[in-house]
C-alpha positions in Angstrom: 48.3 93.3 164.8 48.9 95.9 162.1 47.7 94.1 158.7 49.0 96.9 156.6 52.6 97.0 158.1 52.6 93.1 157.9 51.8 93.1 154.2 54.4 95.9 153.4 57.0 93.9 155.2 56.2 90.8 153.1 56.2 92.8 150.0 59.6 94.3 151.0 61.0 90.9 152.0 59.9 89.5 148.5 61.3 92.5 146.7 64.6 92.0 148.3 64.6 88.3 147.7 63.7 89.0 143.9 66.7 91.3 143.8 69.0 88.9 145.5 68.0 86.2 143.0 68.5 88.4 140.1 71.8 89.3 141.3 73.0 85.8 141.8 71.8 84.9 138.3 73.6 87.8 136.8 76.8 86.9 138.7 76.7 83.3 137.5 76.2 84.5 134.0 79.2 86.7 134.1 81.4 83.9 135.6 80.2 81.5 132.8 80.9 84.1 130.3 84.3 84.5 131.5 84.8 80.6 131.3 83.9 80.7 127.7 85.4 83.8 126.3 87.2 86.1 128.6 89.9 88.2 127.1 90.7 90.9 129.6 93.1 88.7 131.8 95.1 87.5 128.5 95.3 91.0 127.2 96.8 92.3 130.5 99.5 89.7 130.7 100.3 89.9 127.0 100.5 93.5 127.2 102.7 93.9 130.3 105.0 91.2 129.1 105.4 92.8 125.6 105.5 96.6 126.4 107.4 96.3 129.6 109.1 92.6 130.0 111.1 92.0 133.1 110.4 94.2 136.0 113.2 93.9 138.7 112.1 95.6 141.9 113.3 99.1 142.4 114.3 99.8 139.0 113.2 101.8 136.0 111.5 98.9 134.4 109.3 98.3 137.5 108.5 102.0 137.3 107.4 101.6 133.7 105.2 98.7 134.9 103.5 100.8 137.5 102.6 103.6 134.9 101.5 100.9 132.4 99.1 99.2 134.9 97.8 102.5 136.3 96.8 103.4 132.7 95.2 100.0 132.1 93.2 100.4 135.3 91.8 103.8 134.2 91.1 102.3 130.7 89.0 99.6 132.1 86.9 101.8 134.2 88.5 101.5 137.7 88.2 104.5 140.0 90.6 106.0 142.5 93.5 104.7 140.7 96.8 105.6 142.2 100.4 104.8 142.5 101.6 104.7 146.1 105.4 105.1 146.3 107.7 103.7 148.8 111.4 103.3 149.3 113.2 100.2 149.3 116.8 98.7 149.7 117.6 97.7 146.1 119.7 94.6 144.7 120.5 94.3 141.2 122.1 91.2 139.6 125.0 92.6 137.5 126.1 91.2 134.2 128.5 88.6 135.1 127.5 85.0 136.3 130.0 82.3 135.6 130.8 78.8 137.4 133.5 76.5 136.2 134.6 73.2 137.8 138.4 73.3 137.7 139.2 69.8 139.1 138.8 66.9 138.7 136.6 67.2 135.7 137.0 70.6 134.2 133.8 72.2 132.6 131.4 75.1 132.8 128.3 75.2 134.8 125.4 77.4 134.3 124.7 79.6 137.2 122.7 82.7 138.3 123.0 84.8 141.4 120.5 84.8 144.2 118.8 88.0 145.3 120.7 89.9 148.2 123.8 88.0 147.6 127.2 89.7 147.4 129.7 89.8 144.4 132.8 87.8 144.2 136.1 89.8 143.8 136.8 90.6 140.3 138.1 87.6 138.6 136.1 85.3 140.8 136.7 83.0 143.8 138.4 79.4 143.4 138.0 77.1 146.3 137.0 73.5 147.3 133.4 72.6 147.3 131.7 70.9 150.2 128.7 68.8 149.3 125.6 68.8 151.6 122.5 66.8 150.5 120.2 69.0 152.6 119.9 72.1 154.5 119.8 70.0 157.7 123.1 68.5 156.8 124.5 71.8 156.5 123.0 73.0 159.8 124.9 69.9 161.5 128.4 70.9 160.1 130.7 72.2 162.9 131.3 76.0 163.3 134.1 77.1 161.2 134.4 73.9 159.1 133.8 75.8 156.0 136.4 78.3 156.4 137.8 79.3 152.9 135.4 76.8 151.1 132.2 76.8 148.9 129.1 75.2 150.0 127.1 73.2 147.7 123.5 72.5 148.8 121.2 69.9 147.2 117.5 68.8 147.8 115.0 66.5 146.3 112.1 68.7 145.1 109.3 67.1 143.1 106.4 68.6 141.3 103.1 68.7 143.3 99.7 69.8 142.5 99.6 71.9 145.7 103.3 73.1 145.3 104.0 71.7 148.7 107.6 70.6 148.0 108.5 74.3 147.7 108.1 74.6 151.4 110.3 71.3 151.5 113.1 72.5 149.3 112.9 76.2 149.6 115.2 76.6 152.6 118.1 75.5 150.4 117.7 79.0 148.8 116.1 81.1 151.5 118.5 80.4 154.3 121.2 78.1 153.0 123.8 80.8 152.0 123.4 82.6 155.3 124.0 79.3 157.3 127.1 78.4 155.1 128.5 82.0 155.6 128.0 81.7 159.3 130.2 78.6 159.2 132.9 80.2 157.2 132.1 79.6 153.7 133.3 82.2 151.1 130.6 81.4 148.9 127.5 79.2 148.1 125.8 77.5 145.2 122.7 75.4 145.4 120.7 73.2 143.2 117.9 75.3 141.9 114.8 75.1 143.7 112.6 74.0 140.7 111.4 70.9 139.0 112.4 71.3 135.3 115.5 70.0 133.5 116.2 72.9 131.2 119.8 74.6 131.7 117.8 77.5 133.2 118.7 78.3 136.8 116.0 79.4 139.1 116.8 82.6 141.0 115.1 84.1 143.9 116.0 85.8 147.2 118.3 84.5 149.9 119.1 86.0 153.3 121.9 86.4 155.9 121.5 86.3 159.6 122.0 89.7 161.4 125.7 90.0 162.1 126.7 87.7 159.1 128.3 89.4 156.1 126.6 88.5 152.9 128.5 86.4 150.6 128.4 85.3 146.9 125.3 82.8 146.3 124.2 81.4 143.2 121.7 78.7 141.8 122.9 76.0 139.3 120.4 74.7 136.8 119.2 71.2 137.8 121.1 69.5 135.1 124.3 71.2 136.2 123.6 70.5 139.7 123.2 66.9 139.3 126.2 66.8 137.0 128.3 68.3 140.0 127.0 65.6 142.2 128.0 62.9 139.8 131.4 64.5 139.8 131.7 64.1 143.7 130.5 60.4 143.5 133.4 59.9 140.9 136.2 61.8 142.5 137.5 59.1 144.4 138.0 61.5 147.8 139.8 64.0 145.6 138.8 67.7 146.1 136.1 69.2 143.6 137.2 72.6 143.1 135.1 75.4 141.6 135.6 79.0 140.2 132.8 81.3 140.8 132.4 84.8 139.5 129.5 87.0 139.9 128.9 90.8 140.2 125.6 91.7 141.8 125.4 94.7 144.1 123.2 96.7 146.5 122.6 100.2 144.9 121.0 101.6 148.1 117.4 103.1 148.4 115.4 103.4 145.3 111.8 104.0 144.7 109.1 101.4 144.3 105.3 101.6 144.6 102.0 100.0 144.9 99.3 100.4 142.1 95.7 100.6 143.5 92.4 100.9 142.0 88.7 100.4 142.9 85.2 99.6 141.8 83.4 101.7 144.3 80.4 99.9 145.9 76.9 101.1 146.7 77.9 101.4 150.3 81.5 102.4 150.5 81.2 102.6 154.3 81.6 98.8 154.3 85.0 97.4 154.4 86.2 96.4 150.9 87.1 93.2 149.3 90.8 93.3 148.6 92.1 91.4 145.5 96.0 91.3 145.4 98.9 90.4 143.0 102.4 91.6 142.6 103.8 93.7 139.6 107.3 93.0 139.7 109.3 90.1 138.3 113.0 89.0 138.5 115.3 90.4 135.8 115.6 87.1 133.9 112.0 86.7 132.5 109.1 88.8 131.6 107.1 87.3 134.5 104.0 85.9 132.6 103.3 83.1 135.3 104.8 85.0 138.0 102.9 87.3 138.4 101.6 89.0 135.1 98.8 86.5 135.0 97.8 87.0 138.6 97.4 90.7 138.1 95.4 90.0 134.8 93.1 87.5 136.6 92.1 89.8 139.5 91.5 92.9 137.3 89.3 90.8 135.0 87.4 89.2 137.7 86.8 92.5 139.5 85.3 93.8 136.2 83.3 90.7 135.8 82.0 90.7 139.3 80.7 94.4 138.7 79.5 94.1 135.1 76.1 92.9 136.2 75.6 96.0 138.5 77.5 97.9 141.1 78.3 95.8 144.0 77.4 96.4 147.6 81.0 96.6 148.9 84.1 98.3 147.1 86.3 95.9 145.2 89.9 97.1 145.6 92.8 95.8 143.6 96.3 95.9 144.9 99.2 95.4 142.4 102.0 95.4 144.8 105.5 96.3 144.0 108.7 94.7 145.0 107.3 91.4 146.3 110.1 89.2 144.9 113.0 90.9 146.9 111.3 91.0 150.3 107.5 91.7 150.3 108.4 95.5 150.3 105.0 96.6 148.7 102.9 94.3 151.0 104.6 95.8 154.1 104.3 99.5 152.8 100.6 98.9 152.0 99.9 97.5 155.4 101.8 100.3 157.1 100.0 103.0 155.2 96.5 101.4 155.5 96.5 99.5 158.6 93.7 101.6 160.3 91.3 101.0 157.2 89.5 97.7 157.8 89.5 95.1 154.9 86.6 92.7 154.7 88.6 90.0 153.2 91.7 89.4 151.1 92.5 87.0 148.2 95.7 86.9 146.0 96.5 85.3 142.7 100.3 84.5 142.7 100.7 80.8 141.6 100.6 81.0 137.8 97.7 80.6 135.5 96.7 76.8 135.6 93.1 76.0 136.8 92.0 76.3 140.3 91.1 73.1 141.8 90.4 73.8 145.7 88.9 76.5 147.6 89.8 77.3 151.3 89.1 80.1 153.6 89.9 80.9 157.3 86.1 81.3 158.2 85.0 77.8 157.6 84.2 77.4 161.4 83.3 81.1 162.2 81.1 81.7 159.2 80.1 78.2 157.8 77.1 79.3 155.8 79.3 81.8 153.8 82.1 79.2 153.4 79.4 76.7 152.0 77.7 79.2 149.8 81.1 79.9 148.0 82.0 76.2 147.9 78.6 75.3 146.2 78.9 78.2 143.8 82.5 77.1 142.4 81.9 73.4 142.3 80.6 73.7 138.9 84.0 74.9 137.8 85.7 71.7 139.1 86.9 73.5 142.3 86.6 71.3 145.5 85.9 72.6 149.1 89.2 72.4 151.1 89.5 72.1 154.8 92.8 73.7 155.1 92.9 77.2 157.0 93.6 79.9 154.4 96.6 82.1 155.1 96.7 84.4 152.2 99.1 85.4 149.7 102.5 87.1 150.2 100.9 90.6 149.3 98.1 90.3 152.0 100.2 91.6 155.0 97.4 94.0 155.7 94.8 91.5 156.2 97.0 89.2 158.4 98.1 92.2 160.4 94.4 92.9 161.0 93.7 89.2 161.8 90.9 89.4 158.9 89.2 87.1 156.7 91.3 85.2 153.9 90.5 83.2 151.0 92.9 80.8 149.0 91.8 79.8 145.5 94.5 77.1 144.9 95.8 76.9 141.5 97.3 73.6 140.0 101.0 73.9 140.7 102.1 70.8 139.0 104.2 72.7 136.3 104.6 76.0 138.1 108.1 75.1 139.5 109.3 74.4 135.9 108.9 78.0 135.1 109.4 79.8 138.6 112.0 82.4 138.5 113.6 81.1 135.1 113.9 82.6 131.7 111.1 80.3 130.8 108.5 82.3 132.4 107.2 83.6 129.2 103.6 84.3 127.6 103.6 81.2 125.6 103.5 79.0 128.7 100.0 80.4 129.5 97.0 78.0 128.7 94.1 80.6 127.8 91.5 78.0 128.8 92.9 77.3 132.2 93.4 81.3 132.5 89.7 81.8 131.7 88.7 79.2 134.4 90.6 81.3 136.9 88.8 84.4 135.9 85.4 82.6 136.1 86.1 81.2 139.7 87.6 84.5 140.9 84.5 86.5 139.4 82.1 84.2 141.1 83.9 84.3 144.6 84.4 88.0 144.5 80.9 88.8 143.4 79.6 86.8 146.2 82.0 88.6 148.8 81.3 92.1 147.4 77.5 91.7 147.9 77.8 90.1 151.4 76.0 92.1 154.0 77.5 90.5 157.2 81.0 90.4 158.4 82.9 88.0 156.3 85.1 86.5 159.0 82.2 85.9 161.5 78.8 86.2 159.8 77.7 88.7 162.3 75.3 91.8 161.3 77.1 95.0 160.4 75.4 98.1 161.7 73.4 99.7 159.0 74.7 102.8 157.2 72.8 104.6 154.5 74.2 103.3 151.1 75.5 105.8 148.7 73.7 105.5 145.5 75.7 105.5 142.3 75.0 105.0 138.7 74.5 101.3 137.7 
């Protein structure tokens, strides 16, 4: 046995262990500091909602948001900052949105158009309304039975910490108008997919099947929708007639784009950690919860994770464009970068309230790393979940690569009070909960960015000489 080599090996292992321990302590200190006093996430969302405001996909306002965000990333030390443009089909909401019950109880209702819907004729549409309590009831309606009529679709969405009722109620918006149009409806109105009781309709995208011509479609505020339902109950079989006038339109192809930036790791040959959010919002709000806060969180967390020393892996942020109207940015990013492996993807796009659960898609394939992360975030009140993470909307590239995903689940109890409404404003953000997000993200991103093995499987990665950079 070579005792000299054995001693050197022992010293080397001891040195590496000391470095790893110091790195862990520094990372924990950064995360704890974020919990107490982080200002970066708030400053980002305050800035973009004040200086840019609403950022409808494909418009001049979204372009200003890209320039603003790129400048912000450069200011805060990100490298390789770029705007990656792409073209998209662009829908705009117009400036007319009116709904009025003509009979039997004449009065106005508050409505907003749904994304990708069509305009009414000038002067509006007046027709009998047919009431469907659920999308399934609409699906069961005979073919052609809605000819010349307006469909109204309800649901029973309720607040939930995990936001699960969105999946239950969402089809009323996502596919309801298309189903109604396929059965002959001249227009559709829905009960807003939300949980508040302000007279603020929740907009959002809708869709029409191939071969079905888009029709006018709008969302009524929850109080107005329930008022309409009471009218049906009191009409004694008489028709309920609605006049609807809206003027959204498709304006053809316009330019959108993704904003990217990096904190380059000590070994850039390793696949990067990808943090995502989306930069656009609907036209009716400055998008503080959806998703200005998400972008602030990932940027602040990336900086925190790197403040204790340059990480092993590159941390890349993706501020995706045009998410709301069809995941255009997510798809474009995947197409452009599909041959560039990503180590793991995470997205923040569910508001700014506290993170309460951690899920991954490698709980079974890399249990040691899953447990390490779960233990590290427990001190922030985050439990370890057993669901398989599916990743946020802007992580198409990771799903397309069948890569590692993490979901840091935010408390969604009040998210759908604000979602896609004019109430999505800066004052709704609780800075204490926002800081908890940054702390959890910084802890998780720091662990991932210094992980030497493959995230999804835990298998060793062939060594490549690191590129040493200034600390």
